[in-house]
Phi, psi and omega in degrees: 000322179296322180295322180294316180296318178295317179296317178296323178294316177295319178297315179298318178298317180294317180296317179296320178296317180295318179295323177295319178291329179297318179297318179296318180297319180295321177295318179296322178296316179294319178298319179296318178297318179294320178297320177296318179296318179296320178298315179296319179294322180293325176295318179293315180295316178299319178296319179296315180297320179291336181281348181278145175301139186302319184288338183245358181284175177297346185260018182304148184299341180290341179289135174285154183303337182266353180290149175238155176276171171298154179291152170257149183234148183223151174277182184295337178274356179090013178275130181293136176284126183242153173279178180294341179269358179093358178278154178299136178291137180254002171237147186288121173286169184298328183265013181293133179244322179248149169232154179227122175253127181256126180239136178271131175261147179294138176230154180287348183247139175279353183273354183214142173245143171252124182249138175252118178258117180254115180261138175223149181197161346284145184293334181283347178280158175296153184307320182292340184256006179276149173267149180225149172222143178245137176234146180243138174223159174240145180232125181263143179281346179088006179272000000 
C-alpha cells in the first residue's frame, strides 16, 4: 500500500511539473511569434521610410534629435494600418495591436540619419504591461 501511495505521489509531482513547463513553453512560443512579427514590421517600416524623399520624410534634417514622428500602427498579423490614400495611418485604428514610434538620433553627418523604431504591444494593455522592442536603421540622403 505504501508503494502505491509513493508511486501516485511521484506521478502527481511529474504531471504538475509538466503542466508548469507547458505554460512556460506556450509563453515562449507567443514571444517568439511576436518577435518575428516585429522584425518583419521593422523591415516594412524601414523600407517605407527609405522610400520617402529625404527632404520631406520624417527624417528631414530640420527635426531635432529628440523629435519623434507620428506613430505607425499594425494589426495583430503585423499589417501596417493605412489611410485611404495608402499612406501609413497616424492614429490608432480599432484593430491596432502594435505601435511603432520612430525617433531620430543625432549623427555627426548631415548625409545620414539613424532612426530608432520602438515597437510596443498590445496596445489595449496598460503602458506598464506592454512589451517593447527597439530596432535601429540608417537612412542616407544620397549626397
